[in-house]
SEKOLMAR-880228 format. One record per atom (N, C-alpha, C, O): residue in one letter; y, x, z. Coordinates in pm, whole numbers, plus 50000, padded with zeros to 5 digits. Atoms other than C-alpha are relative to their C-alpha. Example, Ala and Ser with C-alpha at 12.3 -4.5 7.8 and 13.67 -1.06 7.14 Angstrom:
! residues 2
A498815008950000 A495505123050780 A501205009050000 A501185019450066 S498814991849994 S498945136750714 S501094992350073 S502204997450090 
END
This chain:
! residues 111
X500685012949980 X142984193259500 X499904986850079 X499454989650190 X500305011449908 X142804156159662 X498695002050072 X497895010950044 X500965005849971 X140354142159873 X499094998349966 X497965003249970 X500925009250088 X139334118759691 X499425004549840 X498524999749772 X500534991850145 X139164142859360 X498895004650042 X498125005249946 X501044989949982 X136324162659558 X498594994149961 X498424986950059 X501885005450068 X132484150459413 X499785002450144 X500465011050199 X501474996849934 X129744148159701 X498735001549917 X497595001549964 X501794994550038 X127064156659426 X499765011649971 X500885015349936 X500684989849953 X125244190259429 X499915003750115 X500084997850222 X500814993349903 X123964214559607 X501125008750104 X501945017050064 X498864990249918 X126044229559911 X499425012350061 X498225014150078 X500064990549988 X126334259460015 X500975004950137 X502155008450133 X499734999349841 X126774264260421 X499675013850024 X498585019350040 X500244986149922 X128094298860522 X500675002150132 X501784999450176 X498934996649866 X128744310160837 X500355011250089 X499535012750179 X499914988149956 X130124341060971 X499995000850211 X500854995350280 X500414993449867 X128864354361357 X500675009950035 X500555020449971 X499604986349925 X130974376961597 X499774998250079 X500474990650147 X500564997149901 X128584385961843 X500715006750111 X501175018050093 X499214989349915 X130224396162176 X499525013750030 X498415017550065 X500374985050014 X130664432562166 X499295005850188 X498805017050193 X501174994849930 X128824435662546 X498514996749962 X497725000550049 X500974999850061 X125874427562357 X499235017050026 X500065025850049 X499994988850021 X123714459962360 X498744995849846 X498494984749798 X500644998150174 X121444467162004 X498694992750008 X498104989149906 X501155008650024 X118544449162104 X500594989550023 X500654984149913 X498955015349983 X120594417862205 X500094997349858 X499354989249802 X499965005650116 X121874418061870 X499394998849886 X499824992849788 X500735000350077 X118854425861692 X499644985850016 X499904978249923 X500345007749925 X117514398761903 X499934985049953 X499094976049947 X499325013650059 X119704372761762 X499554996349895 X499294984449881 X501115010650086 X117874369661446 X498884990850021 X498234984649936 X500695013349960 X115974347261624 X500624985149995 X499984974649993 X499265013950035 X118464319961582 X499564997249889 X499014986649859 X499805003950186 X118434322661213 X498324996349984 X497914988549897 X501715000850069 X114284323761210 X499494985450074 X498404980250049 X500385007149881 X114364296661498 X500584982949869 X500224971249883 X499495015250077 X116264269461193 X499245000149905 X498874988649886 X501045003050047 X113634279260918 X498974993149957 X498434992749846 X501005009350068 X111304254860960 X500884983549989 X500314973049959 X499345013750047 X113924225660925 X499914994849820 X500544999349724 X500125005550174 X112954206860575 X500964999149977 X500955001449856 X498675004650082 X116504199060504 X500285016349909 X501245017349833 X499194986050001 X117074235760424 X499055002849843 X497845002549818 X501224996350097 X116184244960081 X500155020250049 X499255028150077 X499714980549976 X117644286060147 X500505001750108 X501394996350173 X499154992249870 X118464302060395 X499165014050015 X497985016550042 X499904982149975 X119174343660397 X501274999350112 X502154990950134 X499394996149890 X120734358760675 X499905015850012 X498855022050003 X500184988949918 X121964392360793 X501435008250046 X502545002850050 X498484991249931 X124654422760941 X500774999949909 X500344998049795 X499524997450080 X127504427560797 X499785011749922 X499535020850002 X500004982350072 X127244461560519 X501315006150036 X502425000950045 X499234987950005 X128964490760567 X500765004049887 X500785015649846 X499924995250176 X130554488360218 X501535005250014 X502184999350101 X498504998250039 X134124503860132 X500414991550073 X499904980350082 X498605006849910 X137074493260369 X501124996449833 X501565005549763 X498455004650099 X139924472960081 X500084989450087 X499374984250173 X498665008649938 X142724451660166 X498664982349967 X498744972650043 X500515015149991 X140074419060047 X498714995550072 X498124984750068 X501204999949961 X137234429060243 X500064998050194 X500905004450258 X500285002249893 X136384418760590 X498334998250065 X497824987350090 X500494998449966 X133564431860707 X500025000450184 X499175007750235 X499855002949877 X134604422161103 X498794993750102 X498594996750220 X501095001949932 X131584404261189 X498675003950017 X498095012549951 X501374991449968 X128384409561338 X498854994449879 X498345002249799 X500945001050097 X125934384661125 X500794992349901 X501984990049920 X499575012350083 X126484360360831 X498684992649963 X497764999749920 X500885007850102 X124054330360705 X500644989949921 X501434981249957 X500085005050083 X124044318260404 X498604987649950 X497554991849901 X500905003950006 X122074282260381 X500494986049876 X501284976949902 X500095010150078 X121824259860063 X499174989550045 X498264991450125 X500065009849981 X121294225560066 X500014990349881 X501024989849811 X500295006250113 X120104203059810 X501654984049980 X502144978249883 X499095016250035 X122864170459885 X501045005750106 X500625013450193 X499325004549874 X125634168860114 X499424992350125 X499474997350237 X500595003549863 X123884144960351 X498695006550015 X498385007350133 X500494990849931 X121404164360373 X500055013550096 X499245018950172 X499104988949926 X124244192860486 X499874996750178 X499675002650285 X499385008349849 X125094162860742 X498875002950082 X498975011250173 X501175000849945 X121474157360847 X499945008750110 X500005006650231 X500134983149971 X121154193960915 X501384998750148 X500815000550256 X499194997749906 X124024193761165 X500014991250122 X500784991950218 X500495014749914 X122354160261348 X499215005450085 X499215003250206 X501604998449945 X118804179261390 X499985006850087 X500685016150127 X500704991649841 X117164189261671 X499625013650001 X500025017350112 X499964990250021 X116474219161614 X501045010849956 X500785022949962 X499214990950011 X119614233561511 X500814999650075 X501585009050099 X499205002449838 X121234217961813 X499505008350097 X500275014050174 X500934996049902 X118624231862016 X500545019350001 X501085026650084 X499414987149986 X119164265861877 X501915004749964 X502325016049937 X498284994849983 X123514264861869 X499645001550182 X499855011950245 X500045000149801 X122704256862294 X499605012550018 X500325020450078 X500404990749972 X120624282362288 X500025016350013 X499475024850082 X499874989050046 X121764308962145 X502035003149986 X502465013749941 X498855000150030 X125774301962143 X500855008450117 X502065009750131 X499144994049903 X126414321262431 X500495020650001 X501205028350067 X499924990350023 X125894351862272 X501555006449829 X501995016949783 X498434994650087 X129204349261992 X500964994150118 X500924988650228 X498605004649952 X132554344262051 X500474994249913 X501254985049938 X499065005650122 X133694335961728 X498844996949859 X498105005349807 X500745009850114 X131884313761449 X501334993449858 X502134984249873 X499275004350152 X133814307961081 X498474991249907 X497274994149900 X501175006050059 X131914282060875 X501304998449857 X502514996649847 X499545004750157 X132124278360456 X499734995749923 X499375002249824 X501005005650067 X130894249960315 X500925000349804 X502074998549765 X499295002850134 X131134250959915 X499224991549917 X498044992849949 X500325004950109 X130174228559621 X499555007449931 X500385015849896 X500354988650072 X128014249359423 X500184989149879 X499604978249871 X499935005150204 X129084238159016 X499685009549919 X499695007649797 
END
């Protein structure tokens, strides 16, 4: 699908996977949840959930190599875009980014 045909109307699912540095202690990994908790007060967010990678059976299509994932729902693309520039979001990224070595983001228009 070309970019011109992609709609910007509808809710956005912002799905983020975090790979935390292997040298972090179990306590530091658990404390990383404060990153997600610090995002909750942002009023642009419709819903927010996060958790550690599940210990599900290994299959060719399963990737449980990440440490945490985050799912945020926004009502609009505009809310998503404003969130990216929100001071609370930027402050949280600055404070906690030294804990991860890789981040992958998938943004989906929910149909």
